[in-house]
Every structure is written in C-alpha cells, then in structure tokens.
PDBQT receptor file of N, H, CA, C and O in Angstrom, charges set to zero:
ATOM      1  N   MET A   1     -18.926  22.714  -5.801  1.00  0.00    +0.000 N 
ATOM      2  CA  MET A   1     -19.718  22.823  -4.624  1.00  0.00    +0.000 C 
ATOM      3  C   MET A   1     -20.389  24.249  -4.468  1.00  0.00    +0.000 C 
ATOM      4  O   MET A   1     -21.408  24.404  -3.795  1.00  0.00    +0.000 OA
ATOM      5  N   ILE A   2     -19.810  25.187  -5.075  1.00  0.00    +0.000 N 
ATOM      6  H   ILE A   2     -18.982  25.062  -5.622  1.00  0.00    +0.000 HD
ATOM      7  CA  ILE A   2     -20.381  26.516  -5.001  1.00  0.00    +0.000 C 
ATOM      8  C   ILE A   2     -21.758  26.598  -5.719  1.00  0.00    +0.000 C 
ATOM      9  O   ILE A   2     -22.603  27.403  -5.327  1.00  0.00    +0.000 OA
ATOM     10  N   GLU A   3     -21.968  25.828  -6.694  1.00  0.00    +0.000 N 
ATOM     11  H   GLU A   3     -21.282  25.174  -7.013  1.00  0.00    +0.000 HD
ATOM     12  CA  GLU A   3     -23.241  25.831  -7.411  1.00  0.00    +0.000 C 
ATOM     13  C   GLU A   3     -24.353  25.434  -6.568  1.00  0.00    +0.000 C 
ATOM     14  O   GLU A   3     -25.458  25.942  -6.758  1.00  0.00    +0.000 OA
ATOM     15  N   LYS A   4     -24.153  24.500  -5.577  1.00  0.00    +0.000 N 
ATOM     16  H   LYS A   4     -23.255  24.087  -5.422  1.00  0.00    +0.000 HD
ATOM     17  CA  LYS A   4     -25.185  24.080  -4.678  1.00  0.00    +0.000 C 
ATOM     18  C   LYS A   4     -25.693  25.260  -3.840  1.00  0.00    +0.000 C 
ATOM     19  O   LYS A   4     -26.893  25.424  -3.618  1.00  0.00    +0.000 OA
ATOM     20  N   VAL A   5     -24.746  26.063  -3.391  1.00  0.00    +0.000 N 
ATOM     21  H   VAL A   5     -23.772  25.930  -3.571  1.00  0.00    +0.000 HD
ATOM     22  CA  VAL A   5     -25.138  27.244  -2.551  1.00  0.00    +0.000 C 
ATOM     23  C   VAL A   5     -26.059  28.194  -3.339  1.00  0.00    +0.000 C 
ATOM     24  O   VAL A   5     -27.098  28.634  -2.847  1.00  0.00    +0.000 OA
ATOM     25  N   PHE A   6     -25.652  28.482  -4.541  1.00  0.00    +0.000 N 
ATOM     26  H   PHE A   6     -24.808  28.124  -4.941  1.00  0.00    +0.000 HD
ATOM     27  CA  PHE A   6     -26.457  29.446  -5.404  1.00  0.00    +0.000 C 
ATOM     28  C   PHE A   6     -27.778  28.761  -5.760  1.00  0.00    +0.000 C 
ATOM     29  O   PHE A   6     -28.802  29.440  -5.835  1.00  0.00    +0.000 OA
ATOM     30  N   GLY A   7     -27.796  27.438  -5.984  1.00  0.00    +0.000 N 
ATOM     31  H   GLY A   7     -26.964  26.887  -5.923  1.00  0.00    +0.000 HD
ATOM     32  CA  GLY A   7     -29.058  26.816  -6.283  1.00  0.00    +0.000 C 
ATOM     33  C   GLY A   7     -30.005  26.827  -5.137  1.00  0.00    +0.000 C 
ATOM     34  O   GLY A   7     -31.214  27.000  -5.291  1.00  0.00    +0.000 OA
ATOM     35  N   TRP A   8     -29.395  26.625  -3.900  1.00  0.00    +0.000 N 
ATOM     36  H   TRP A   8     -28.413  26.484  -3.774  1.00  0.00    +0.000 HD
ATOM     37  CA  TRP A   8     -30.262  26.723  -2.714  1.00  0.00    +0.000 C 
ATOM     38  C   TRP A   8     -30.733  28.123  -2.485  1.00  0.00    +0.000 C 
ATOM     39  O   TRP A   8     -31.876  28.316  -2.071  1.00  0.00    +0.000 OA
ATOM     40  N   LEU A   9     -29.896  29.130  -2.738  1.00  0.00    +0.000 N 
ATOM     41  H   LEU A   9     -28.968  28.973  -3.074  1.00  0.00    +0.000 HD
ATOM     42  CA  LEU A   9     -30.325  30.521  -2.529  1.00  0.00    +0.000 C 
ATOM     43  C   LEU A   9     -31.460  30.860  -3.453  1.00  0.00    +0.000 C 
ATOM     44  O   LEU A   9     -32.380  31.577  -3.059  1.00  0.00    +0.000 OA
ATOM     45  N   LYS A  10     -31.423  30.355  -4.700  1.00  0.00    +0.000 N 
ATOM     46  H   LYS A  10     -30.676  29.772  -5.020  1.00  0.00    +0.000 HD
ATOM     47  CA  LYS A  10     -32.454  30.725  -5.690  1.00  0.00    +0.000 C 
ATOM     48  C   LYS A  10     -33.805  29.910  -5.406  1.00  0.00    +0.000 C 
ATOM     49  O   LYS A  10     -34.916  30.423  -5.539  1.00  0.00    +0.000 OA
ATOM     50  N   ALA A  11     -33.599  28.634  -5.017  1.00  0.00    +0.000 N 
ATOM     51  H   ALA A  11     -32.696  28.217  -4.909  1.00  0.00    +0.000 HD
ATOM     52  CA  ALA A  11     -34.799  27.813  -4.861  1.00  0.00    +0.000 C 
ATOM     53  C   ALA A  11     -35.472  28.025  -3.457  1.00  0.00    +0.000 C 
ATOM     54  O   ALA A  11     -36.692  28.166  -3.366  1.00  0.00    +0.000 OA
ATOM     55  N   PHE A  12     -34.649  28.045  -2.378  1.00  0.00    +0.000 N 
ATOM     56  H   PHE A  12     -33.659  27.931  -2.451  1.00  0.00    +0.000 HD
ATOM     57  CA  PHE A  12     -35.338  28.116  -1.039  1.00  0.00    +0.000 C 
ATOM     58  C   PHE A  12     -35.057  29.384  -0.410  1.00  0.00    +0.000 C 
ATOM     59  O   PHE A  12     -35.844  29.790   0.445  1.00  0.00    +0.000 OA
ATOM     60  N   GLY A  13     -33.992  30.094  -0.733  1.00  0.00    +0.000 N 
ATOM     61  H   GLY A  13     -33.353  29.764  -1.427  1.00  0.00    +0.000 HD
ATOM     62  CA  GLY A  13     -33.686  31.364  -0.027  1.00  0.00    +0.000 C 
ATOM     63  C   GLY A  13     -34.403  32.534  -0.589  1.00  0.00    +0.000 C 
ATOM     64  O   GLY A  13     -34.250  33.624  -0.039  1.00  0.00    +0.000 OA
ATOM     65  N   GLY A  14     -35.161  32.421  -1.618  1.00  0.00    +0.000 N 
ATOM     66  H   GLY A  14     -35.285  31.535  -2.064  1.00  0.00    +0.000 HD
ATOM     67  CA  GLY A  14     -35.926  33.467  -2.138  1.00  0.00    +0.000 C 
ATOM     68  C   GLY A  14     -35.137  34.624  -2.782  1.00  0.00    +0.000 C 
ATOM     69  O   GLY A  14     -35.519  35.794  -2.753  1.00  0.00    +0.000 OA
ATOM     70  N   LEU A  15     -33.985  34.186  -3.375  1.00  0.00    +0.000 N 
ATOM     71  H   LEU A  15     -33.675  33.235  -3.398  1.00  0.00    +0.000 HD
ATOM     72  CA  LEU A  15     -33.073  35.313  -3.994  1.00  0.00    +0.000 C 
ATOM     73  C   LEU A  15     -33.101  35.102  -5.525  1.00  0.00    +0.000 C 
ATOM     74  O   LEU A  15     -32.080  35.252  -6.195  1.00  0.00    +0.000 OA
ATOM     75  N   ARG A  16     -34.205  34.777  -6.028  1.00  0.00    +0.000 N 
ATOM     76  H   ARG A  16     -35.035  34.655  -5.484  1.00  0.00    +0.000 HD
ATOM     77  CA  ARG A  16     -34.300  34.696  -7.519  1.00  0.00    +0.000 C 
ATOM     78  C   ARG A  16     -34.282  36.075  -8.084  1.00  0.00    +0.000 C 
ATOM     79  O   ARG A  16     -33.746  36.310  -9.167  1.00  0.00    +0.000 OA
ATOM     80  N   GLN A  17     -34.889  37.027  -7.330  1.00  0.00    +0.000 N 
ATOM     81  H   GLN A  17     -35.325  36.836  -6.450  1.00  0.00    +0.000 HD
ATOM     82  CA  GLN A  17     -34.942  38.402  -7.810  1.00  0.00    +0.000 C 
ATOM     83  C   GLN A  17     -34.830  39.232  -6.527  1.00  0.00    +0.000 C 
ATOM     84  O   GLN A  17     -35.493  38.962  -5.526  1.00  0.00    +0.000 OA
ATOM     85  N   PHE A  18     -33.944  40.278  -6.596  1.00  0.00    +0.000 N 
ATOM     86  H   PHE A  18     -33.406  40.498  -7.409  1.00  0.00    +0.000 HD
ATOM     87  CA  PHE A  18     -33.708  41.085  -5.423  1.00  0.00    +0.000 C 
ATOM     88  C   PHE A  18     -34.726  42.241  -5.347  1.00  0.00    +0.000 C 
ATOM     89  O   PHE A  18     -35.079  42.871  -6.344  1.00  0.00    +0.000 OA
ATOM     90  N   GLU A  19     -35.157  42.469  -4.147  1.00  0.00    +0.000 N 
ATOM     91  H   GLU A  19     -34.871  41.957  -3.337  1.00  0.00    +0.000 HD
ATOM     92  CA  GLU A  19     -36.051  43.619  -3.937  1.00  0.00    +0.000 C 
ATOM     93  C   GLU A  19     -35.325  44.788  -3.466  1.00  0.00    +0.000 C 
ATOM     94  O   GLU A  19     -35.889  45.881  -3.416  1.00  0.00    +0.000 OA
ATOM     95  N   LEU A  20     -34.034  44.624  -3.096  1.00  0.00    +0.000 N 
ATOM     96  H   LEU A  20     -33.575  43.737  -3.137  1.00  0.00    +0.000 HD
ATOM     97  CA  LEU A  20     -33.217  45.755  -2.649  1.00  0.00    +0.000 C 
ATOM     98  C   LEU A  20     -32.451  46.331  -3.784  1.00  0.00    +0.000 C 
ATOM     99  O   LEU A  20     -32.331  45.731  -4.852  1.00  0.00    +0.000 OA
ATOM    100  N   ARG A  21     -31.920  47.526  -3.540  1.00  0.00    +0.000 N 
ATOM    101  H   ARG A  21     -32.017  48.012  -2.672  1.00  0.00    +0.000 HD
ATOM    102  CA  ARG A  21     -31.116  48.225  -4.542  1.00  0.00    +0.000 C 
ATOM    103  C   ARG A  21     -29.844  48.698  -3.815  1.00  0.00    +0.000 C 
ATOM    104  O   ARG A  21     -29.918  49.114  -2.659  1.00  0.00    +0.000 OA
ATOM    105  N   GLY A  22     -28.736  48.640  -4.450  1.00  0.00    +0.000 N 
ATOM    106  H   GLY A  22     -28.676  48.303  -5.390  1.00  0.00    +0.000 HD
ATOM    107  CA  GLY A  22     -27.557  49.027  -3.931  1.00  0.00    +0.000 C 
ATOM    108  C   GLY A  22     -26.665  47.836  -3.534  1.00  0.00    +0.000 C 
ATOM    109  O   GLY A  22     -27.111  46.852  -2.944  1.00  0.00    +0.000 OA
ATOM    110  N   GLN A  23     -25.376  47.985  -3.893  1.00  0.00    +0.000 N 
ATOM    111  H   GLN A  23     -25.013  48.784  -4.373  1.00  0.00    +0.000 HD
ATOM    112  CA  GLN A  23     -24.383  46.956  -3.655  1.00  0.00    +0.000 C 
ATOM    113  C   GLN A  23     -24.281  46.528  -2.147  1.00  0.00    +0.000 C 
ATOM    114  O   GLN A  23     -24.206  45.336  -1.846  1.00  0.00    +0.000 OA
ATOM    115  N   GLU A  24     -24.279  47.464  -1.266  1.00  0.00    +0.000 N 
ATOM    116  H   GLU A  24     -24.340  48.431  -1.509  1.00  0.00    +0.000 HD
ATOM    117  CA  GLU A  24     -24.148  47.191   0.191  1.00  0.00    +0.000 C 
ATOM    118  C   GLU A  24     -25.346  46.407   0.671  1.00  0.00    +0.000 C 
ATOM    119  O   GLU A  24     -25.192  45.449   1.429  1.00  0.00    +0.000 OA
ATOM    120  N   ASN A  25     -26.536  46.789   0.249  1.00  0.00    +0.000 N 
ATOM    121  H   ASN A  25     -26.661  47.567  -0.367  1.00  0.00    +0.000 HD
ATOM    122  CA  ASN A  25     -27.774  46.086   0.716  1.00  0.00    +0.000 C 
ATOM    123  C   ASN A  25     -27.820  44.666   0.185  1.00  0.00    +0.000 C 
ATOM    124  O   ASN A  25     -28.122  43.728   0.923  1.00  0.00    +0.000 OA
ATOM    125  N   VAL A  26     -27.531  44.515  -1.044  1.00  0.00    +0.000 N 
ATOM    126  H   VAL A  26     -27.285  45.277  -1.644  1.00  0.00    +0.000 HD
ATOM    127  CA  VAL A  26     -27.574  43.177  -1.718  1.00  0.00    +0.000 C 
ATOM    128  C   VAL A  26     -26.492  42.300  -1.089  1.00  0.00    +0.000 C 
ATOM    129  O   VAL A  26     -26.762  41.136  -0.794  1.00  0.00    +0.000 OA
ATOM    130  N   SER A  27     -25.264  42.816  -0.869  1.00  0.00    +0.000 N 
ATOM    131  H   SER A  27     -25.044  43.762  -1.109  1.00  0.00    +0.000 HD
ATOM    132  CA  SER A  27     -24.228  42.087  -0.285  1.00  0.00    +0.000 C 
ATOM    133  C   SER A  27     -24.588  41.621   1.101  1.00  0.00    +0.000 C 
ATOM    134  O   SER A  27     -24.311  40.477   1.463  1.00  0.00    +0.000 OA
ATOM    135  N   ALA A  28     -25.236  42.538   1.931  1.00  0.00    +0.000 N 
ATOM    136  H   ALA A  28     -25.460  43.467   1.637  1.00  0.00    +0.000 HD
ATOM    137  CA  ALA A  28     -25.681  42.088   3.256  1.00  0.00    +0.000 C 
ATOM    138  C   ALA A  28     -26.776  41.073   3.207  1.00  0.00    +0.000 C 
ATOM    139  O   ALA A  28     -26.789  40.169   4.043  1.00  0.00    +0.000 OA
ATOM    140  N   LEU A  29     -27.683  41.160   2.297  1.00  0.00    +0.000 N 
ATOM    141  H   LEU A  29     -27.673  41.895   1.618  1.00  0.00    +0.000 HD
ATOM    142  CA  LEU A  29     -28.693  40.141   2.169  1.00  0.00    +0.000 C 
ATOM    143  C   LEU A  29     -28.148  38.731   1.767  1.00  0.00    +0.000 C 
ATOM    144  O   LEU A  29     -28.561  37.698   2.293  1.00  0.00    +0.000 OA
ATOM    145  N   ILE A  30     -27.239  38.767   0.844  1.00  0.00    +0.000 N 
ATOM    146  H   ILE A  30     -26.904  39.607   0.417  1.00  0.00    +0.000 HD
ATOM    147  CA  ILE A  30     -26.650  37.534   0.409  1.00  0.00    +0.000 C 
ATOM    148  C   ILE A  30     -25.811  36.920   1.551  1.00  0.00    +0.000 C 
ATOM    149  O   ILE A  30     -25.748  35.699   1.694  1.00  0.00    +0.000 OA
ATOM    150  N   GLY A  31     -25.171  37.782   2.356  1.00  0.00    +0.000 N 
ATOM    151  H   GLY A  31     -25.222  38.774   2.239  1.00  0.00    +0.000 HD
ATOM    152  CA  GLY A  31     -24.354  37.286   3.487  1.00  0.00    +0.000 C 
ATOM    153  C   GLY A  31     -25.266  36.638   4.512  1.00  0.00    +0.000 C 
ATOM    154  O   GLY A  31     -24.886  35.618   5.088  1.00  0.00    +0.000 OA
ATOM    155  N   LEU A  32     -26.416  37.159   4.762  1.00  0.00    +0.000 N 
ATOM    156  H   LEU A  32     -26.725  37.987   4.295  1.00  0.00    +0.000 HD
ATOM    157  CA  LEU A  32     -27.312  36.592   5.761  1.00  0.00    +0.000 C 
ATOM    158  C   LEU A  32     -27.889  35.235   5.255  1.00  0.00    +0.000 C 
ATOM    159  O   LEU A  32     -28.060  34.312   6.051  1.00  0.00    +0.000 OA
ATOM    160  N   HIS A  33     -28.179  35.118   3.972  1.00  0.00    +0.000 N 
ATOM    161  H   HIS A  33     -28.040  35.868   3.325  1.00  0.00    +0.000 HD
ATOM    162  CA  HIS A  33     -28.684  33.939   3.390  1.00  0.00    +0.000 C 
ATOM    163  C   HIS A  33     -27.575  32.857   3.373  1.00  0.00    +0.000 C 
ATOM    164  O   HIS A  33     -27.865  31.682   3.601  1.00  0.00    +0.000 OA
ATOM    165  N   VAL A  34     -26.319  33.243   3.107  1.00  0.00    +0.000 N 
ATOM    166  H   VAL A  34     -26.083  34.197   2.922  1.00  0.00    +0.000 HD
ATOM    167  CA  VAL A  34     -25.258  32.199   3.121  1.00  0.00    +0.000 C 
ATOM    168  C   VAL A  34     -25.002  31.719   4.503  1.00  0.00    +0.000 C 
ATOM    169  O   VAL A  34     -24.647  30.555   4.693  1.00  0.00    +0.000 OA
ATOM    170  N   ILE A  35     -25.175  32.614   5.534  1.00  0.00    +0.000 N 
ATOM    171  H   ILE A  35     -25.463  33.559   5.379  1.00  0.00    +0.000 HD
ATOM    172  CA  ILE A  35     -25.027  32.102   6.924  1.00  0.00    +0.000 C 
ATOM    173  C   ILE A  35     -26.104  31.199   7.253  1.00  0.00    +0.000 C 
ATOM    174  O   ILE A  35     -25.862  30.238   7.983  1.00  0.00    +0.000 OA
ATOM    175  N   ALA A  36     -27.378  31.414   6.757  1.00  0.00    +0.000 N 
ATOM    176  H   ALA A  36     -27.575  32.195   6.164  1.00  0.00    +0.000 HD
ATOM    177  CA  ALA A  36     -28.508  30.522   7.040  1.00  0.00    +0.000 C 
ATOM    178  C   ALA A  36     -28.160  29.159   6.383  1.00  0.00    +0.000 C 
ATOM    179  O   ALA A  36     -28.312  28.108   7.005  1.00  0.00    +0.000 OA
ATOM    180  N   TYR A  37     -27.693  29.200   5.123  1.00  0.00    +0.000 N 
ATOM    181  H   TYR A  37     -27.569  30.054   4.617  1.00  0.00    +0.000 HD
ATOM    182  CA  TYR A  37     -27.360  27.977   4.410  1.00  0.00    +0.000 C 
ATOM    183  C   TYR A  37     -26.286  27.163   5.197  1.00  0.00    +0.000 C 
ATOM    184  O   TYR A  37     -26.401  25.941   5.296  1.00  0.00    +0.000 OA
ATOM    185  N   ASN A  38     -25.288  27.807   5.732  1.00  0.00    +0.000 N 
ATOM    186  H   ASN A  38     -25.194  28.799   5.652  1.00  0.00    +0.000 HD
ATOM    187  CA  ASN A  38     -24.220  27.179   6.451  1.00  0.00    +0.000 C 
ATOM    188  C   ASN A  38     -24.753  26.577   7.746  1.00  0.00    +0.000 C 
ATOM    189  O   ASN A  38     -24.340  25.471   8.097  1.00  0.00    +0.000 OA
ATOM    190  N   LEU A  39     -25.613  27.217   8.446  1.00  0.00    +0.000 N 
ATOM    191  H   LEU A  39     -25.949  28.114   8.160  1.00  0.00    +0.000 HD
ATOM    192  CA  LEU A  39     -26.318  26.708   9.681  1.00  0.00    +0.000 C 
ATOM    193  C   LEU A  39     -27.074  25.480   9.373  1.00  0.00    +0.000 C 
ATOM    194  O   LEU A  39     -27.003  24.508  10.126  1.00  0.00    +0.000 OA
ATOM    195  N   ILE A  40     -27.831  25.475   8.252  1.00  0.00    +0.000 N 
ATOM    196  H   ILE A  40     -27.889  26.264   7.641  1.00  0.00    +0.000 HD
ATOM    197  CA  ILE A  40     -28.610  24.287   7.920  1.00  0.00    +0.000 C 
ATOM    198  C   ILE A  40     -27.675  23.139   7.506  1.00  0.00    +0.000 C 
ATOM    199  O   ILE A  40     -27.922  21.979   7.836  1.00  0.00    +0.000 OA
ATOM    200  N   ARG A  41     -26.637  23.467   6.805  1.00  0.00    +0.000 N 
ATOM    201  H   ARG A  41     -26.437  24.409   6.537  1.00  0.00    +0.000 HD
ATOM    202  CA  ARG A  41     -25.760  22.410   6.375  1.00  0.00    +0.000 C 
ATOM    203  C   ARG A  41     -24.934  21.850   7.552  1.00  0.00    +0.000 C 
ATOM    204  O   ARG A  41     -24.639  20.655   7.581  1.00  0.00    +0.000 OA
ATOM    205  N   LEU A  42     -24.562  22.702   8.515  1.00  0.00    +0.000 N 
ATOM    206  H   LEU A  42     -24.801  23.672   8.492  1.00  0.00    +0.000 HD
ATOM    207  CA  LEU A  42     -23.899  22.287   9.698  1.00  0.00    +0.000 C 
ATOM    208  C   LEU A  42     -24.813  21.296  10.588  1.00  0.00    +0.000 C 
ATOM    209  O   LEU A  42     -24.350  20.302  11.147  1.00  0.00    +0.000 OA
ATOM    210  N   GLY A  43     -26.060  21.657  10.646  1.00  0.00    +0.000 N 
ATOM    211  H   GLY A  43     -26.436  22.464  10.192  1.00  0.00    +0.000 HD
ATOM    212  CA  GLY A  43     -26.972  20.756  11.353  1.00  0.00    +0.000 C 
ATOM    213  C   GLY A  43     -27.096  19.396  10.682  1.00  0.00    +0.000 C 
ATOM    214  O   GLY A  43     -27.159  18.354  11.335  1.00  0.00    +0.000 OA
ATOM    215  N   ASN A  44     -27.128  19.442   9.388  1.00  0.00    +0.000 N 
ATOM    216  H   ASN A  44     -27.077  20.289   8.858  1.00  0.00    +0.000 HD
ATOM    217  CA  ASN A  44     -27.195  18.118   8.627  1.00  0.00    +0.000 C 
ATOM    218  C   ASN A  44     -25.868  17.307   8.770  1.00  0.00    +0.000 C 
ATOM    219  O   ASN A  44     -25.885  16.076   8.784  1.00  0.00    +0.000 OA
ATOM    220  N   LEU A  45     -24.723  18.030   8.874  1.00  0.00    +0.000 N 
ATOM    221  H   LEU A  45     -24.709  19.030   8.863  1.00  0.00    +0.000 HD
ATOM    222  CA  LEU A  45     -23.542  17.363   9.014  1.00  0.00    +0.000 C 
ATOM    223  C   LEU A  45     -23.358  16.680  10.399  1.00  0.00    +0.000 C 
ATOM    224  O   LEU A  45     -22.785  15.599  10.529  1.00  0.00    +0.000 OA
ATOM    225  N   LEU A  46     -23.886  17.393  11.416  1.00  0.00    +0.000 N 
ATOM    226  H   LEU A  46     -24.352  18.272  11.311  1.00  0.00    +0.000 HD
ATOM    227  CA  LEU A  46     -23.743  16.950  12.776  1.00  0.00    +0.000 C 
ATOM    228  C   LEU A  46     -24.790  15.982  13.206  1.00  0.00    +0.000 C 
ATOM    229  O   LEU A  46     -24.669  15.375  14.270  1.00  0.00    +0.000 OA
ATOM    230  N   LYS A  47     -25.814  15.816  12.418  1.00  0.00    +0.000 N 
ATOM    231  H   LYS A  47     -25.913  16.310  11.554  1.00  0.00    +0.000 HD
ATOM    232  CA  LYS A  47     -26.966  14.913  12.828  1.00  0.00    +0.000 C 
ATOM    233  C   LYS A  47     -26.508  13.475  12.957  1.00  0.00    +0.000 C 
ATOM    234  O   LYS A  47     -26.825  12.837  13.961  1.00  0.00    +0.000 OA
ATOM    235  N   PRO A  48     -25.745  12.905  11.950  1.00  0.00    +0.000 N 
ATOM    236  CA  PRO A  48     -25.257  11.507  12.115  1.00  0.00    +0.000 C 
ATOM    237  C   PRO A  48     -24.450  11.278  13.377  1.00  0.00    +0.000 C 
ATOM    238  O   PRO A  48     -24.586  10.252  14.043  1.00  0.00    +0.000 OA
ATOM    239  N   ALA A  49     -23.581  12.280  13.706  1.00  0.00    +0.000 N 
ATOM    240  H   ALA A  49     -23.471  13.113  13.165  1.00  0.00    +0.000 HD
ATOM    241  CA  ALA A  49     -22.800  12.115  14.898  1.00  0.00    +0.000 C 
ATOM    242  C   ALA A  49     -23.559  12.236  16.140  1.00  0.00    +0.000 C 
ATOM    243  O   ALA A  49     -23.163  11.640  17.142  1.00  0.00    +0.000 OA
ATOM    244  N   MET A  50     -24.670  12.992  16.167  1.00  0.00    +0.000 N 
ATOM    245  H   MET A  50     -24.992  13.476  15.354  1.00  0.00    +0.000 HD
ATOM    246  CA  MET A  50     -25.458  13.069  17.407  1.00  0.00    +0.000 C 
ATOM    247  C   MET A  50     -26.311  11.777  17.508  1.00  0.00    +0.000 C 
ATOM    248  O   MET A  50     -26.564  11.346  18.633  1.00  0.00    +0.000 OA
ATOM    249  N   GLU A  51     -26.767  11.136  16.420  1.00  0.00    +0.000 N 
ATOM    250  H   GLU A  51     -26.561  11.486  15.506  1.00  0.00    +0.000 HD
ATOM    251  CA  GLU A  51     -27.616   9.963  16.493  1.00  0.00    +0.000 C 
ATOM    252  C   GLU A  51     -26.691   8.826  16.963  1.00  0.00    +0.000 C 
ATOM    253  O   GLU A  51     -27.167   7.937  17.669  1.00  0.00    +0.000 OA
ATOM    254  N   ALA A  52     -25.456   8.809  16.626  1.00  0.00    +0.000 N 
ATOM    255  H   ALA A  52     -25.069   9.531  16.053  1.00  0.00    +0.000 HD
ATOM    256  CA  ALA A  52     -24.539   7.686  16.977  1.00  0.00    +0.000 C 
ATOM    257  C   ALA A  52     -24.243   7.732  18.424  1.00  0.00    +0.000 C 
ATOM    258  O   ALA A  52     -24.038   6.686  19.041  1.00  0.00    +0.000 OA
ATOM    259  N   ALA A  53     -24.209   8.914  19.008  1.00  0.00    +0.000 N 
ATOM    260  H   ALA A  53     -24.375   9.763  18.506  1.00  0.00    +0.000 HD
ATOM    261  CA  ALA A  53     -23.820   9.052  20.457  1.00  0.00    +0.000 C 
ATOM    262  C   ALA A  53     -24.961   8.717  21.406  1.00  0.00    +0.000 C 
ATOM    263  O   ALA A  53     -24.791   8.785  22.624  1.00  0.00    +0.000 OA
TER     264      ALA A  53
C-alpha cells in the first residue's frame, strides 16, 4: 500500500524532483503532501457512506 502513496506523490503531488535543500525542509514538504494525500483518500472513503445516507 505504501507504493501507492509514493506513486501519487510523484505523479500528482509534484515531488518527482525536489526544489528544496536540507533534510528538514524536504521532510516538512513530504509531510504536507502526505497529509494532502490522506485528506483526499479520506474523502473518497467517506463518499459512499454519505451517498447512502
């Protein structure tokens, strides 16, 4: 399942090549993109439950 996250980050998150330098900056950027991925995924997971109600 982890490969899907990295695939999404590279394809849609724009993280194919970093423009930042430094481990702290890159780590923060990856963290923000993973949060975005989780929010999108959560919305897709909740959509069937909301349509049924």
